[in-house]
N, C-alpha and C positions, 0 to 999 in steps of 0.2 A: 091150636096155634098159640104160642106164648106171647100174648099182647094184651095191652090195656088201652082203653080209650084215652084220648088226650083232651084236656079242657080246651074249649074253643079259643079262649084268650091266649093260652100258651101257644096253640097252633098258629094263630094270627101273628103273634110276636116272632115266632120262629120263621114263618113264611117271609115276613118283612126283612129279617136279618139275613136270610139266605142270599139275597141279591148282592149283599156286600161281601160275601165270602170270596177270597182271592181265587179259589178254584172254580167258582160258579161261572158257567158259560151263559152268554146272553140268549134270552129267548126260551130257556128251559122252563117248562111248566111242571108243577107238582100236583098230582091228583089228590083230592081230599082224603081218600082212603090211606094214603101214605103217611099221613100225620097220625101215627099211633105210637104208643110206647112199646115198640117191638121188643120182644124178649124182656119186657119190664124195664127197659132202659129209660132213664128219667126224661130225656129229650128225644126219644126214638133214635133215629139215625142222624140227628141234626145237632150234634155238639161234639167238641173234642173230648169231653168227659165220657159221653156215651160210646164213642169209638174206642177209647182206651179200655173201658169196661168190656166192650164186645171182644176186643182182641185178647184181653187177659183172662176173662172169665167165661163169657157166653159162648164164644166160638168153640173152645175145646170141649165144653159140655155138649153143645148142639151137634157137633160132628162125631162125638162119642169115640174119639180115637181113630176115626176112619180116614182122616184127611190124607195121611201119608199113603195109605193103601189105595185110595182113590187116585191120587196123583200118579202112583206107579202104574195102575191100570190104564189111566188115560194116556200117559206118556208112551206106554207100550203100544196102545192102539194107534196113536198118532204116528208113531214110528213105522208101524206096519203098513199104514195106509199112505205113507209118504206125504203127509200134510206139511205144507210150508207156511201157510198163513192161517192163524187161529184166532178167533175172537171169543172172549168170555163176556157174557152179559151178566150184569149185577155181580161183579167180583168182590164187592166190599173193599176191604183194605188190601186186596191183591195177594193174599197168602197162597192161594192155589196157583195163580199165575206165576208167582215167584218159584214155587216148587216145580212147575212144569218147565219153566225157562231154564232152571238149573239142570234138568235132565235132558233138555233139548235146546242147547244154546244156538243152534243154527236155524231154528224156527222163529218166524216173526209172530209175536203174541201181542194182541191188543185187547182192550176192555172198554166197556161203557157202563157207567155207574151213576145213579140218580142223586145220591147224597154227595155234595161237594166235600164234606168232611171225610168221607171214605176215599174220594178222589185224591185228596191231599195226602192221606195215609198211604195210598197206593203209590203216589209219586215218590214218597220217601223210601219206599221199598223197591220200586222198579225203575225210578227215573221219571222225569217230566214227560208228558205226552203219551205214555203207554196206555193209560186209562183216561178216556175222555169223559166229560161231564154230559150226561144226557139220559133220556128215558129209554129203557129197553124195549118199549113198544114202538119206538121210532128210531131206527138205526142209521138214518141218513148221515149223522155226524161221523160215523166211522166207515161208511161205505158198504160195498157188497163184495162178492167174489171170494169169500173166505173158504178155504178147504174144509174147515170144521168150525162149528159154532157150539160153544159149551155154555150150558145153563145149569149151574149147580145150586140146588135149593133156591130156585127162583120162581119157576112157574107155579109150584105148589103154594107159594106165599101169596099169590095174587087172588083177588076176588074172582069168583067163578065167571062173572060177566066180562072179565078182562083177559081170561086165559086164551081164548081163541085168537084175539088180536096179537097177543104176545107170541103165540106159536107161529102165526103167519109172519111176524117180523123176524123170528129166528130163521125160518125157512128162506125168506127173501135175502137175508144176509149171506147165506151160503151160496157158493157157485153152483151152476148146474152140475148135478152129480155129486155135490158135496154132502156133508153130513151135519146133523144136529145131534148133540149128545146132552141128555138131561140126567141129572143126578137128583134123586128125591128120597126122602125118608119114607119108611113104611106107612106112616100116617098121612102122607101126601100122595103116595102112588095110586091109591084107589080112585083118585079124581081123574088121573091122566088117561087111562084107557077110554073112558067115556068121551073125553074131549077129542080122542083120536080114532073114533069109529070111521069107517070108510068115507062117509060124506064129509065129516068134519076134517078128516085128514086131507082130502083133496082140496077143500076150501082153504086150508092153511098152507097148502103148497107142498105137502109131503107125498112122495110116491111109495115109499116103503117104511114101515115102522117095525122095529124089533124091541121087545121088552126083555131085559135081563134083571133078575132078582138076585141080589147079593146081600148076605148078612154076615155079621161078625162070626168068624170061625168056619164059614162055609167056603167051598171051592166055587168055581165058575158054574153058573147054571143059566139056562135059557127058558 
């Protein structure tokens, strides 16, 4: 994972400043592990400078040119399943949500994001109120009953001890019979099957799990 530790003094200063951000919602708590220099960004996900660097440099490299293809695949799947309400957890600045909404203008898209700086960036791209400020492990701020819940490059970034709770929250946000779709890199995917063995899967609220592996230049595979 491309991250560096953050000096405690810097983390404390950022934590204090977060409450003053215009996009910050009252009562949102930030876990200690979130204060990292993710992808070597100078203030992690907690500054306008880091968000600008993420959008301009980090995200294109990290997605390795796959974002358009992922958006096309997800839009096609959402269209086939007839999804009308879709939630993305940890959408960052809302680029994938924007791509999906452009392809499916009649679908209601929502998001929830822990960094208020990303929430503000998403608001500029999608409009106010589309992406809520909150923790992806507690989705009460956006409600439940979604036809599909998308988590792109989210669960694989979490510490192992947090993944089970995150998976349970994703399942709870989906309506009965709804779906959770996770997109992960190859270096993240090896963690997920172990977290979704039958016992863990039932504990997280999933009834069926399917894994699809797609790589650049390949067709569909299961």
